[in-house]
C-alpha positions in Angstrom: 31.7 44.6 76.2 28.0 45.0 77.0 28.6 48.6 78.2 30.4 49.4 74.9 27.6 47.9 72.9 25.0 50.0 74.8 27.2 53.1 74.3 27.4 52.4 70.6 23.6 51.9 70.4 23.0 55.2 72.2 25.4 57.0 69.9 23.7 55.5 66.8 20.3 56.5 68.2 21.5 60.0 68.8 22.9 60.2 65.3 19.6 58.9 63.8 17.6 61.5 65.7 20.0 64.2 64.5 19.7 63.0 61.0 15.9 63.0 61.2 16.0 66.5 62.6 18.2 67.7 59.7 15.9 66.0 57.1 12.8 67.6 58.7 14.5 71.0 58.7 15.6 70.7 55.1 12.1 69.5 54.1 10.6 72.5 55.9 13.0 74.8 54.0 12.2 73.2 50.7 8.4 73.5 51.3 8.8 77.1 52.4 10.8 77.9 49.2 8.0 76.3 47.1 5.4 78.4 48.8 7.4 81.6 48.3 7.8 80.7 44.6 4.1 80.1 44.2 3.3 83.4 45.9 5.7 85.2 43.6 4.1 83.6 40.6 0.8 84.8 41.7 2.1 88.3 42.4 3.8 88.4 39.0 0.4 88.4 37.4 -0.9 91.0 39.7 2.1 93.3 39.1 0.8 93.9 35.6 -2.2 95.7 36.9 -1.4 96.3 40.6 2.2 97.0 41.3 2.0 96.4 45.1 0.8 92.8 44.7 -1.2 93.2 47.9 -4.4 92.1 46.3 -3.3 88.4 46.4 -2.3 88.7 50.1 -5.6 90.2 51.2 -7.6 87.8 49.0 -5.7 84.8 50.4 -6.4 85.7 54.0 -10.1 86.5 53.2 -10.4 83.0 51.6 -8.6 81.5 54.6 -11.0 83.0 57.2 -14.1 82.2 55.0 -12.8 78.6 54.6 -12.6 78.1 58.3 -16.0 79.7 58.8 -17.7 77.2 56.4 -16.1 74.2 58.1 -12.7 73.6 56.4 -10.1 72.1 58.7 -7.2 74.4 59.7 -4.9 72.4 57.4 -7.2 72.7 54.4 -7.8 76.4 55.0 -4.0 76.9 55.1 -3.6 75.1 51.8 -6.4 77.3 50.4 -4.6 80.4 51.6 -1.4 79.2 50.0 -3.2 78.3 46.7 -5.2 81.5 46.3 -2.4 83.8 45.1 -2.4 81.8 41.8 -6.0 82.5 41.1 -5.3 84.8 38.1 -1.9 83.5 37.1 -3.0 83.3 33.5 -3.2 87.1 33.3 0.5 86.9 32.6 -0.5 85.9 29.1 -3.0 88.7 28.5 -1.8 91.7 26.4 -1.4 94.9 28.4 -3.6 96.8 26.0 -6.5 94.6 27.1 -5.5 93.9 30.7 -4.9 97.6 31.5 -7.6 99.1 29.5 -9.6 101.6 31.6 -12.7 101.6 29.5 -15.2 98.8 28.9 -13.8 95.8 26.9 -15.5 95.1 23.6 -16.7 91.6 22.8 -13.4 90.5 21.2 -11.3 91.9 24.0 -13.5 90.3 26.6 -13.0 86.9 24.9 -9.2 87.4 25.2 -9.5 88.5 28.8 -11.6 85.4 29.7 -8.8 83.2 28.2 -6.6 84.0 31.2 -8.4 81.1 33.0 -7.3 78.5 30.4 -3.8 80.1 30.3 -3.5 79.7 34.1 -4.7 76.2 34.1 -2.2 75.3 31.4 0.6 77.0 33.3 -0.3 75.0 36.5 -0.3 71.8 34.4 -0.5 68.3 35.9 -1.0 68.7 39.6 -1.8 65.1 40.5 1.1 64.9 43.0 0.4 68.0 45.1 -2.7 68.9 47.0 -1.7 72.5 47.0 -1.2 72.6 43.3 -4.5 70.7 42.7 -6.3 73.3 44.8 -4.6 76.2 43.0 -5.7 74.8 39.7 -9.3 74.4 40.9 -9.3 78.0 42.2 -7.8 79.3 38.9 -10.4 77.4 36.9 -13.5 78.1 38.9 -13.4 81.4 40.8 -15.0 83.3 37.8 -18.0 80.9 37.8 -21.2 82.3 39.2 -23.9 80.7 41.4 -26.6 81.2 38.7 -24.5 79.7 36.0 -23.7 82.9 34.1 -20.0 82.9 34.9 -17.0 81.5 32.9 -15.3 79.5 31.6 -17.7 76.5 31.9 -21.0 78.2 33.0 -21.4 75.7 35.9 -23.8 76.7 38.7 -24.6 76.2 42.4 -22.8 73.5 44.3 -21.4 72.2 41.0 -18.9 74.9 41.5 -16.2 73.6 43.8 -16.3 75.1 47.3 -12.9 76.7 47.0 -14.0 78.4 43.8 -17.1 79.8 45.4 -15.0 81.1 48.4 -12.4 82.8 46.2 -15.1 84.4 44.0 -16.3 86.3 47.1 -12.8 87.1 48.3 -11.7 88.4 44.9 -14.7 90.6 44.3 -14.7 92.0 47.8 -11.1 93.0 47.6 -11.6 94.6 44.2 -14.5 96.7 45.4 -12.7 97.9 48.5 -9.5 98.8 46.7 -8.8 102.2 45.2 -8.1 102.5 41.4 -7.4 105.5 39.3 -10.9 105.4 37.8 -12.7 104.7 41.1 -12.5 105.3 44.8 -12.4 102.4 47.2 -15.8 101.3 48.4 -16.5 101.1 52.1 -16.8 97.7 53.7 -20.5 98.4 54.2 -21.0 99.2 50.5 -19.1 96.1 49.5 -21.2 94.0 51.9 -24.3 95.5 50.4 -23.1 94.5 46.9 -22.4 90.9 48.1 -25.9 90.7 49.6 -27.4 92.0 46.4 -25.6 89.3 44.4 -26.6 86.4 46.7 -28.0 83.7 44.5 -26.8 85.3 41.4 -23.0 85.8 41.5 -22.4 84.3 44.9 -23.3 81.3 47.1 -25.9 82.8 49.5 -24.7 80.9 52.5 -21.1 81.9 52.0 -22.0 85.5 51.6 -23.7 85.4 55.0 -20.7 83.8 56.6 -18.3 86.3 55.0 -20.3 89.3 56.3 -20.1 87.7 59.8 -16.3 87.9 59.6 -16.1 91.7 59.6 -13.6 91.8 62.5 -11.2 89.4 60.7 -11.7 91.2 57.4 -10.9 94.6 58.9 -7.7 93.1 60.5 -6.6 91.8 57.1 -7.3 95.2 55.4 -5.2 97.0 58.1 -2.3 94.5 57.8 -2.1 94.6 54.0 -3.2 98.2 53.4 -2.2 99.7 50.1 0.3 102.6 50.1 -1.2 106.0 49.5 -0.1 106.1 45.9 -2.2 103.5 44.0 -1.6 102.1 40.6 -3.5 101.4 37.4 -5.5 98.3 37.0 -8.7 96.5 36.3 -11.6 95.9 38.7 -12.6 92.2 38.2 -12.2 90.4 34.9 
């Protein structure tokens, strides 16, 4: 009797472990599906002006490495990497005539272009239940802000700009500079670094610029992994 009871307990214990394993596996699959969906949403915006969608991949990895360098935990840096592809999600709502314009935008067009921030924030909606979505919303809302307060949409300055927004501002501009477009050749890493240094205290957080430049090895590895195909596509620099 006792032996049978023990066997039953062992069997139930094994069943519980197997059930737990299955739940963990399904949860992992669901989370992975969510991440893939979020990345595809981000790439959907990029496809309007960059058909490869590789900008969001490079930018996400630049942000990840810079996040680690400035003290984010591995977990938080991972979340930042996953959130970054949605930084310009709102560009989905910008007319192609403005988004793809090769010349300089006039004042009215520029106002429409800037509205992609509000569109992105609206698309992301209420993110209170998800750390990833909260971070994505923060990135979308603040990565066009500038250290000196001259950015948009809110004109906040310095450390009032959330750290993830300051990180993504650098990652976004660096990738735009070092990417080829029909109207410009790709800048060298050195030229892009010089630009970042010139914009310290104006566009960018000075301390983060120094950290980013110190990540040249990691940056070059990202550029190699996510290199654009030889035929590049139309698109805007940084709006």
